[in-house]
C-alpha positions in Angstrom: 0.0 0.0 0.0 1.2 3.5 -0.9 -0.1 7.0 -0.3 -0.4 9.8 -2.8 -2.6 12.8 -3.5 -5.2 13.8 -6.1 -3.8 15.4 -9.2 -2.5 19.0 -9.0 -2.5 19.2 -5.2 -1.7 22.2 -3.2 1.5 22.1 -1.1 -0.4 21.6 2.1 -2.1 18.5 0.8 1.3 17.0 -0.2 2.8 17.8 3.2 -0.2 16.1 4.9 0.1 13.0 2.8 3.8 12.8 3.4 3.2 13.1 7.1 0.7 10.3 7.2 3.2 8.2 5.3 6.0 8.9 7.8 3.8 8.3 10.8 2.5 4.9 9.7 5.4 3.7 7.6 3.6 4.0 4.2 5.6 5.0 1.1 4.6 8.3 -0.4 4.5 8.5 -4.2 4.3 11.9 -5.9 1.2 11.8 -8.1 2.4 13.8 -11.1 0.7 12.4 -14.1 0.5 8.8 -12.8 -2.9 7.2 -13.4 -4.8 5.6 -10.5 -5.2 2.4 -12.5 -1.5 2.3 -13.1 -0.8 2.7 -9.3 -3.3 0.0 -8.5 -1.7 -2.4 -10.9 1.6 -1.8 -9.3 0.8 -1.5 -5.6 -2.6 -3.2 -5.1 -3.9 -0.6 -2.6 -3.6 3.2 -2.9 -4.5 5.8 -0.3 -5.4 9.0 -2.1 -5.6 12.3 -0.1 -7.7 15.0 -1.8 -9.3 18.2 -0.5 -12.5 16.3 0.0 -11.3 13.2 1.8 -8.8 10.4 2.4 -9.8 7.3 0.5 -8.3 3.9 -0.2 -8.6 2.4 -3.7 -8.3 -1.3 -4.4 -9.6 -3.6 -7.1 -12.9 -3.8 -5.2 -13.4 0.0 -5.5 -12.9 3.2 -3.5 -13.3 3.1 0.3 -14.3 6.4 1.8 -15.8 7.5 5.0 -19.6 7.9 5.3 -21.9 7.6 8.4 -24.0 4.9 6.6 -27.3 4.3 8.5 -26.0 6.0 11.6 -27.3 9.3 10.4 -30.8 7.9 10.0 -30.7 6.1 13.3 -29.5 9.2 15.2 -32.3 11.2 13.5 -34.8 8.7 14.8 -33.3 8.8 18.3 -33.7 12.6 18.3 -37.3 12.1 17.5 -37.7 9.9 20.6 -37.5 6.5 18.9 -35.5 3.7 20.5 -32.5 2.3 18.7 -32.4 -1.5 18.9 -28.6 -1.7 19.5 -28.8 1.0 22.2 -31.6 -0.9 23.9 -29.7 -4.2 23.8 -26.5 -2.6 25.1 -28.6 -0.8 27.8 -26.9 2.5 27.2 -27.6 5.6 29.2 -26.1 9.1 29.4 -22.6 9.0 31.0 -21.8 5.4 30.1 -18.4 4.4 28.7 -18.4 2.1 25.7 -15.6 0.2 24.0 -16.4 -0.7 20.4 -13.8 -3.4 19.5 -14.6 -3.5 15.8 -15.0 0.1 14.6 -15.1 -0.1 10.8 -16.5 3.2 9.8 -17.9 3.8 13.4 -21.5 3.8 12.5 -22.4 1.9 15.7 -19.9 4.1 17.6 -21.7 7.2 16.4 -25.1 5.9 17.6 -23.5 4.9 20.9 -22.0 8.3 21.3 -25.4 9.8 20.8 -26.8 7.6 23.5 -24.1 8.3 26.1 -24.0 12.0 25.5 -21.3 14.5 26.3 -20.7 13.0 29.8 -20.1 9.6 28.3 -17.2 8.2 26.3 -16.9 5.9 23.2 -13.5 4.4 22.4 -13.4 2.5 19.0 -10.7 0.1 17.9 -9.8 -0.7 14.3 -7.0 -3.1 13.4 -6.9 -2.6 9.6 -4.6 0.3 9.0 -6.2 1.5 5.7 -9.7 1.3 7.3 -8.5 3.1 10.4 -6.8 5.9 8.4 -9.9 6.5 6.2 -12.2 6.4 9.2 -10.0 8.6 11.4 -9.6 11.3 8.7 -13.4 11.0 8.0 -14.4 11.5 11.6 -12.1 14.5 12.0 -13.1 16.2 8.8 -16.7 15.2 8.4 -18.6 18.2 7.0 -22.2 17.0 7.5 -24.8 18.3 9.9 -23.4 20.1 13.0 -24.7 17.6 15.5 -23.3 14.6 13.6 -19.9 16.5 13.3 -19.9 16.9 17.1 -20.6 13.2 17.6 -17.9 12.3 15.1 -15.3 14.5 16.8 -16.1 13.0 20.2 -15.3 9.4 19.3 -11.8 8.2 20.3 -10.7 6.0 17.4 -7.6 3.9 18.0 -5.5 1.8 15.6 -5.3 -1.4 17.7 -5.9 -5.1 17.8 -8.8 -5.5 20.3 -7.3 -8.6 21.9 -4.1 -6.8 22.8 -6.0 -3.7 23.8 -8.4 -5.7 26.1 -5.4 -7.5 27.7 -3.8 -4.2 28.6 -6.9 -2.6 30.2 -7.6 -2.7 34.0 -10.7 -4.7 35.0 -14.0 -2.9 34.8 -12.7 -0.1 32.5 -15.9 0.2 30.5 -19.6 -0.2 31.1 -20.2 -2.0 27.8 -17.8 -3.9 25.4 -19.2 -4.3 21.9 -18.3 -6.4 18.9 -19.6 -6.2 15.4 -17.2 -8.5 13.5 -17.3 -8.7 9.7 -20.0 -11.1 8.7 -18.8 -14.1 6.6 -21.7 -13.4 4.2 -23.1 -9.8 4.1 -26.8 -9.4 4.5 -26.9 -6.3 2.3 -24.0 -5.9 -0.1 -24.2 -2.1 -0.3 -22.0 -0.7 -3.1 -20.3 1.8 -0.8 -19.3 -1.0 1.7 -18.1 -3.5 -0.9 -14.5 -2.1 -0.9 -14.4 -2.6 2.9 -14.5 -6.4 2.8 -11.0 -7.1 1.3 -9.4 -4.6 3.7 -11.1 -5.7 6.9 -9.9 -8.5 9.2 -12.0 -11.7 9.0 -11.2 -13.3 12.3 -13.9 -15.2 14.2 -14.6 -14.4 17.9 -13.6 -17.0 20.5 -14.6 -17.7 24.0 -11.2 -16.3 25.0 -12.2 -13.0 23.4 -15.4 -12.9 25.3 -13.6 -13.7 28.6 -11.2 -10.8 27.9 -14.2 -8.5 27.2 -16.1 -9.7 30.3 -13.1 -8.8 32.5 -13.1 -5.2 31.1 -16.9 -4.7 31.0 -18.6 -3.6 34.2 -22.1 -4.3 33.0 -22.4 -6.1 29.6 -20.7 -7.6 26.6 -22.7 -7.5 23.3 -22.0 -9.2 20.0 -23.8 -8.5 16.7 -24.1 -11.2 14.1 -26.4 -13.1 11.8 -29.5 -14.5 13.5 -28.3 -18.0 12.6 -25.0 -17.4 14.5 -24.2 -19.8 17.4 -24.2 -17.3 20.3 -24.3 -20.1 22.8 -20.9 -21.3 21.5 -19.4 -18.1 22.9 -21.3 -18.3 26.2 -23.8 -15.6 25.1 -27.6 -15.4 25.4 -29.7 -14.3 22.5 -31.1 -10.8 23.2 -34.9 -10.6 23.4 -36.5 -9.5 20.1 -33.8 -11.1 18.0 -35.8 -14.3 17.1 -37.4 -12.9 14.0 -34.6 -10.6 12.8 -31.9 -11.1 10.2 -29.4 -9.5 12.5 -29.3 -10.7 16.1 -27.4 -9.7 19.3 -25.7 -12.0 21.8 -25.4 -10.7 25.4 -23.4 -11.5 28.4 -24.7 -9.7 31.5 -21.7 -9.4 33.8 -23.7 -9.0 37.0 -25.7 -12.2 36.2 -22.5 -14.0 35.2 -20.8 -13.1 38.4 -23.8 -14.0 40.5 -24.0 -17.4 38.9 
């Protein structure tokens, strides 16, 4: 993977692209008259910084930040509607949430809306290109003001969640959340298609849930297909998931400890 700029960039754009390259060990290539297709043929993955955004190009297409359905979900929450994920997680203002599989932070944005200014959402993303695109997108998002505020509030980290969980003190967060990449997508949205080859496809294990349960004060939540074997991870199916395509598995820490 290399990083470059759009054609005819201003000096500030070049400096920013070079700085990203230095910081993360990514080779910077001066764009000049080089075509994107030629760069893709040679390098396979190309980060392109333009005045509008930082995006990652692969054979699967262009990956760029967008809030996905988070904007719609947040709008409904502001209208007094209850978000299903928020209900399953049991979020309330002031809670601290750890999103172990950030992606483009759609769920993190909704969680940030639920916990409010007194709460905290930390999101982890292991894939470097996905992290860089999401981090730049959160910091430079130019949509509605309230969405911008939520985006700026999220603390996105480039980290492997297993290593991150192992390093945390017990009870560091109220809720620990996982939304791992589904082996088969339910909806193959064109904008999300380029994400799949760049994301990490690593199944969750009981060890992962054990690490999460040490860190969570109240609850561990996993999002998956409704056909997923939540019991295999020691999780209970959240109420209301029986007739849905997407389901949530839950480990209530208080109940677990009492048992």
